[in-house]
C-alpha positions as CSV (number, residue, x, y, z in Angstrom):
1,M,-83.9,123.8,41.3
2,L,-80.9,121.7,40.0
3,S,-82.6,118.5,41.1
4,R,-85.8,119.4,39.3
5,I,-83.8,120.1,36.2
6,A,-82.0,116.8,36.5
7,G,-85.4,115.0,37.0
8,T,-84.6,113.8,40.5
9,A,-86.5,114.4,43.8
10,P,-85.3,117.5,45.7
11,A,-83.9,117.1,49.2
12,Q,-86.3,117.7,52.0
13,F,-86.1,121.3,53.2
14,T,-86.9,122.4,56.7
15,Y,-86.4,126.0,57.8
16,G,-86.5,127.5,61.3
17,F,-87.3,131.1,62.0
18,A,-85.2,133.3,64.3
19,G,-87.5,136.3,64.3
20,S,-89.3,138.9,62.3
21,C,-88.1,142.4,61.2
22,I,-90.5,145.3,60.6
23,S,-89.4,148.7,59.2
24,L,-90.9,151.8,60.5
25,G,-89.1,154.2,58.2
26,R,-85.4,154.3,57.4
27,K,-84.3,154.9,60.9
28,S,-86.6,152.9,63.1
29,G,-87.9,149.4,63.3
30,I,-88.9,146.4,65.4
31,L,-87.1,143.1,65.6
32,Q,-89.2,140.4,67.3
33,F,-87.5,137.2,68.3
34,A,-89.2,133.8,67.7
35,R,-88.7,130.1,68.3
36,K,-87.7,127.8,65.5
37,D,-91.4,127.0,64.9
38,D,-92.1,130.8,64.4
39,T,-93.9,131.3,67.7
40,A,-93.0,134.7,69.1
41,V,-91.1,135.0,72.4
42,N,-91.4,138.0,74.8
43,R,-88.1,139.6,73.6
44,Y,-87.7,142.4,71.0
45,F,-85.5,145.3,70.0
46,S,-86.8,148.6,68.6
47,G,-85.5,151.9,67.3
48,R,-82.3,152.5,65.4
49,I,-80.7,149.2,66.5
50,A,-83.5,147.2,65.1
51,A,-83.5,149.1,61.8
52,S,-79.7,148.5,61.5
53,V,-80.1,144.8,62.2
54,K,-82.9,144.6,59.7
55,E,-80.8,146.3,57.0
56,A,-78.0,143.8,57.8
57,V,-80.4,140.9,57.5
58,C,-81.6,142.1,54.1
59,K,-78.0,142.7,52.8
60,G,-77.0,139.3,54.2
61,T,-79.9,137.6,52.4
62,V,-78.8,139.0,49.1
63,W,-75.2,138.1,49.7
64,G,-76.2,134.5,50.7
65,M,-78.3,134.1,47.5
66,R,-75.4,135.2,45.4
67,R,-73.0,132.9,47.2
68,E,-75.5,130.0,46.8
69,A,-75.7,130.6,43.1
70,R,-71.9,130.5,42.8
71,K,-71.4,127.5,45.2
72,P,-74.6,125.4,45.6
73,G,-75.0,123.9,49.1
74,S,-73.0,126.7,50.8
75,T,-76.0,128.4,52.5
76,F,-76.6,128.0,56.2
77,W,-80.2,127.5,57.3
78,F,-81.7,127.4,60.7
79,K,-83.2,124.0,61.2
80,G,-87.0,124.0,61.7
81,G,-88.7,122.4,64.7
82,A,-92.0,120.8,65.2
83,R,-94.8,123.3,65.9
84,P,-96.4,122.6,69.3
85,E,-100.0,121.6,69.4
86,Q,-102.2,124.7,69.4
87,P,-105.5,124.6,71.3
88,V,-108.5,125.0,69.2
89,F,-110.7,127.9,70.3
90,A,-114.4,127.4,69.5
91,P,-116.5,130.5,69.4
92,Q,-118.9,130.8,72.3
93,V,-122.5,131.6,71.6
94,V,-124.0,133.9,74.2
95,T,-127.8,133.9,74.4
96,E,-129.9,136.0,76.8
97,T,-132.7,134.2,78.6
């Protein structure tokens, strides 16, 4: 934002994902881990532990945004990676003869 206000080009921004959190009520949830390019891995937590982690992530995000507003450049970001080439799946047409 500050670079836009100053009329300069913003720094390049890349972001890597660590996972996804899903709430299933106040006391249950799912935490699915992911690679830096946001492809899911076969590892997850569920139940109260996942809900607690999700709540901590949300609180930490708000805390980090407040800290970044007070001290620009202080926020830690996971570095993004290149997304691996995904195969293209063409629909198959089935005809009866």
